[in-house]
LUMLUM-872458 format. One line per 8 residues: number of its first residue (from 1); their letters; for each residue x negated, y negated, z negated of C-alpha. Coordinates in steps of 0.05 Angstrom, whole numbers, plus 5000, padded with zeros to 4 digits. Layout:
BEGIN
NUM> a> X Y Z; ... .
***
This chain:
BEGIN
1> milnvklk> 8234 3735 8489; 8265 3697 8426; 8231 3640 8382; 8261 3624 8316; 8255 3558 8309; 8273 3568 8225; 8289 3488 8199; 8296 3477 8122 .
9> tqrydvvi> 8369 3478 8138; 8387 3516 8204; 8350 3569 8243; 8368 3569 8326; 8335 3616 8372; 8303 3598 8443; 8307 3649 8485; 8257 3654 8543 .
17> qngalndi> 8278 3698 8598; 8284 3690 8674; 8353 3699 8702; 8379 3683 8624; 8437 3630 8659; 8470 3688 8686; 8478 3727 8617; 8504 3658 8592 .
25> aslfdldr> 8568 3689 8562; 8530 3737 8529; 8470 3682 8487; 8521 3621 8472; 8595 3626 8433; 8644 3606 8496; 8697 3629 8470; 8726 3567 8453 .
33> kvlvvtdd> 8733 3484 8500; 8665 3476 8523; 8645 3405 8556; 8585 3413 8607; 8538 3349 8621; 8514 3367 8673; 8468 3302 8732; 8473 3303 8813 .
41> gvpsryae> 8408 3332 8812; 8425 3397 8781; 8447 3449 8827; 8524 3451 8814; 8522 3520 8812; 8486 3517 8746; 8530 3491 8712; 8588 3519 8743 .
49> kvssaake> 8557 3587 8709; 8563 3565 8640; 8634 3534 8664; 8666 3603 8692; 8650 3642 8627; 8677 3591 8574; 8751 3605 8551; 8774 3523 8582 .
57> avivtlks> 8714 3482 8604; 8707 3402 8634; 8644 3387 8669; 8624 3308 8671; 8569 3290 8724; 8520 3239 8718; 8488 3202 8759; 8412 3226 8760 .
65> geesknfd> 8357 3179 8725; 8335 3157 8658; 8378 3104 8682; 8438 3141 8669; 8415 3154 8577; 8458 3092 8579; 8523 3072 8521; 8567 3062 8581 .
73> nfksilsv> 8552 3145 8601; 8561 3156 8523; 8624 3123 8514; 8655 3160 8581; 8621 3224 8548; 8656 3220 8482; 8724 3201 8515; 8716 3246 8556 .
81> mlahsfnr> 8712 3296 8493; 8773 3241 8475; 8824 3259 8511; 8824 3332 8524; 8832 3334 8463; 8758 3364 8432; 8754 3382 8362; 8705 3406 8317 .
89> ndcvvavg> 8706 3493 8332; 8693 3453 8403; 8624 3454 8437; 8579 3417 8491; 8526 3447 8537; 8468 3405 8572; 8467 3421 8631; 8400 3399 8671 .
97> ggvvgdia> 8331 3352 8656; 8310 3317 8585; 8368 3248 8601; 8422 3305 8601; 8402 3340 8537; 8386 3283 8521; 8456 3244 8519; 8495 3302 8510 .
105> gfaascym> 8450 3321 8452; 8469 3245 8415; 8546 3255 8440; 8548 3324 8410; 8521 3290 8347; 8566 3238 8332; 8632 3267 8367; 8675 3285 8309 .
113> rgvdfynv> 8621 3275 8260; 8578 3336 8293; 8605 3399 8341; 8555 3446 8369; 8509 3443 8423; 8478 3489 8459; 8418 3467 8522; 8408 3492 8579 .
121> pttllsqv> 8333 3451 8600; 8328 3464 8678; 8256 3417 8693; 8193 3441 8673; 8195 3385 8628; 8250 3384 8588; 8232 3472 8585; 8168 3450 8547 .
129> dssiggkt> 8186 3376 8519; 8249 3363 8497; 8281 3443 8486; 8246 3446 8421; 8263 3390 8361; 8334 3366 8357; 8318 3294 8389; 8373 3258 8427 .
137> aidfegik> 8381 3196 8439; 8393 3136 8487; 8361 3074 8510; 8380 3003 8488; 8354 2932 8522; 8305 2969 8562; 8276 2997 8513; 8270 3083 8506 .
145> nvvgafyq> 8312 3133 8454; 8319 3071 8414; 8384 3101 8392; 8398 3167 8367; 8387 3218 8320; 8344 3291 8296; 8409 3341 8326; 8397 3409 8327 .
153> pkkvvida> 8427 3450 8379; 8447 3528 8359; 8407 3553 8425; 8370 3543 8475; 8357 3577 8539; 8298 3574 8573; 8293 3604 8641; 8239 3594 8692 .
161> dllstldd> 8285 3617 8749; 8308 3545 8745; 8250 3511 8770; 8258 3548 8838; 8300 3489 8865; 8240 3433 8848; 8200 3393 8883; 8128 3392 8871 .
169> rqisagla> 8136 3323 8826; 8174 3345 8781; 8133 3410 8769; 8079 3357 8767; 8106 3307 8712; 8128 3376 8671; 8060 3392 8670; 8034 3321 8633 .
177> eavkmalt> 8076 3347 8569; 8032 3415 8572; 7971 3375 8580; 7991 3328 8529; 8008 3401 8476; 7947 3426 8507; 7904 3366 8494; 7919 3373 8428 .
185> cdkelfef> 7922 3428 8389; 7905 3478 8433; 7837 3475 8461; 7844 3554 8506; 7905 3534 8536; 7872 3460 8558; 7809 3505 8588; 7857 3554 8613 .
193> iencedfd> 7896 3505 8661; 7823 3457 8671; 7787 3518 8709; 7854 3537 8746; 7826 3525 8816; 7887 3482 8845; 7959 3471 8842; 7986 3521 8861 .
201> kvkrnlpt> 7936 3562 8812; 7973 3521 8760; 8038 3535 8779; 8027 3616 8797; 8018 3601 8708; 8076 3576 8686; 8113 3616 8651; 8032 3632 8606 .
209> iiervlri> 8040 3562 8596; 8115 3554 8581; 8115 3602 8530; 8042 3569 8504; 8067 3497 8494; 8135 3521 8466; 8101 3562 8411; 8056 3504 8393 .
217> kqsvveqd> 8121 3455 8389; 8151 3512 8348; 8105 3506 8306; 8095 3420 8289; 8187 3426 8275; 8181 3474 8231; 8125 3443 8189; 8161 3373 8205 .
225> ekegglrr> 8230 3367 8218; 8237 3298 8225; 8174 3268 8253; 8151 3255 8187; 8090 3267 8190; 8055 3329 8233; 8101 3328 8282; 8072 3258 8312 .
233> vlnfghtv> 8040 3288 8351; 8080 3295 8396; 8080 3214 8413; 8011 3235 8444; 8009 3194 8505; 8074 3151 8483; 8072 3088 8456; 8029 3060 8522 .
241> ghaiesee> 8072 3124 8571; 8147 3100 8545; 8123 3020 8565; 8097 3033 8632; 8160 3072 8639; 8208 3018 8607; 8159 2970 8662; 8159 3018 8717 .
249> ngrllhge> 8234 3014 8715; 8245 3085 8742; 8180 3083 8794; 8157 3134 8751; 8173 3193 8727; 8173 3199 8650; 8123 3256 8665; 8073 3213 8709 .
257> cvalgmlp> 8074 3150 8649; 8051 3209 8598; 7996 3230 8642; 7980 3154 8652; 7991 3137 8562; 7945 3195 8537; 7882 3164 8576; 7880 3103 8526 .
265> mcatpvrn> 7884 3146 8468; 7827 3194 8496; 7754 3195 8484; 7712 3167 8538; 7673 3240 8556; 7752 3269 8536; 7780 3222 8581; 7734 3236 8645 .
273> rlkkvlak> 7765 3311 8641; 7829 3296 8632; 7833 3245 8689; 7798 3306 8733; 7860 3348 8705; 7911 3300 8715; 7900 3301 8794; 7896 3372 8796 .
281> cnlpceik> 7967 3373 8773; 7983 3322 8823; 7990 3269 8773; 7983 3190 8772; 7916 3176 8743; 7911 3094 8741; 7948 3040 8704; 7966 2991 8746 .
289> cakdalak> 8008 2947 8697; 7990 2874 8672; 7977 2871 8600; 8024 2813 8585; 8084 2864 8604; 8052 2920 8571; 8047 2878 8507; 8128 2857 8504 .
297> riahdkka> 8140 2935 8508; 8099 2948 8459; 8115 2918 8402; 8186 2947 8394; 8158 3011 8390; 8193 3057 8345; 8129 3087 8309; 8109 3015 8274 .
305> dgngiciv> 8113 2990 8212; 8070 2938 8178; 8012 2970 8179; 8016 2977 8258; 8032 3033 8296; 8013 3099 8282; 7979 3125 8350; 7956 3194 8353 .
313> rvnevgsf> 7882 3189 8395; 7838 3260 8411; 7766 3253 8397; 7755 3326 8410; 7801 3369 8458; 7851 3419 8420; 7841 3370 8351; 7875 3298 8342 .
321> vfenasve> 7874 3237 8291; 7927 3194 8275; 7903 3120 8264; 7950 3052 8258; 7933 3002 8310; 7959 2936 8324; 7986 2911 8394; 7920 2893 8413 .
329> qilemtee> 7883 2939 8389; 7921 2986 8443; 7932 2940 8498; 7849 2941 8484; 7836 3002 8494; 7893 3005 8556; 7841 2961 8579; 7787 2995 8572 .
337> ak> 7824 3060 8600; 7841 3018 8675 .
***
């Protein structure tokens, strides 16, 4: 299956196909110099599969984890490209989760003002969340994704076979983003997950969930490429979630933090249903960070303007509203959700 993402200035395909990595030579234009960016948590054979299909390849392997999405690694990637005489006709391929995709895409956007970027997301979270939309970034001064750019890929490959090496915690973290999309935009999908008897049943239905979520995200991004309006719905759960993630400093995964960040943004009846779904997906349901610690993090939220911070609220499953809220109001919602 191929989803064709149609933006005002660019189109690109998202190929959803089990075993697609084996066909990577025909799916990507690799007859040139290729920088493959991966991390040490990704099976090395995935990056090697891409490099073996390239005319000439250099592999950069980062340490796994959010802490790798920093300026030093960003500089290191650019230095490798410069040392190997990459030019504007060459390309970057990310083979990994969201951290790898974010930093590799940002490097591709900056090197010589932009070289081609391809993405092979290898985690459930990156397949359903960052594979479509072109957001690239690094973290800075303890704030997630505060330095970055919108930079669309040339093509994306979604290969569910790559998920077979993930442990259940990583699957759960990815499901948080799927639940996020369903809760805001697809009542039937939320109820589908809600009605699965247990975690194993949810896992067996991952291909259906992935496709449904990607179709939602495709629609949103096509209508609002650079987050001027509708696309802000994708930030549901992220205002408090990012603050928790920064405060936890790696102890919780991104998806786990988004799961917690959704709770304050729901009406009580919705929150009660959400907690049951999160528990079924083995996701945390209790916010433990101190109010004062979160206040400082939330104050630096990228969605803040003179009127406060734009938040996404869900009062009924499958729909959402945008609201402006002060830091104090968001903290009050968070305390209420504890």
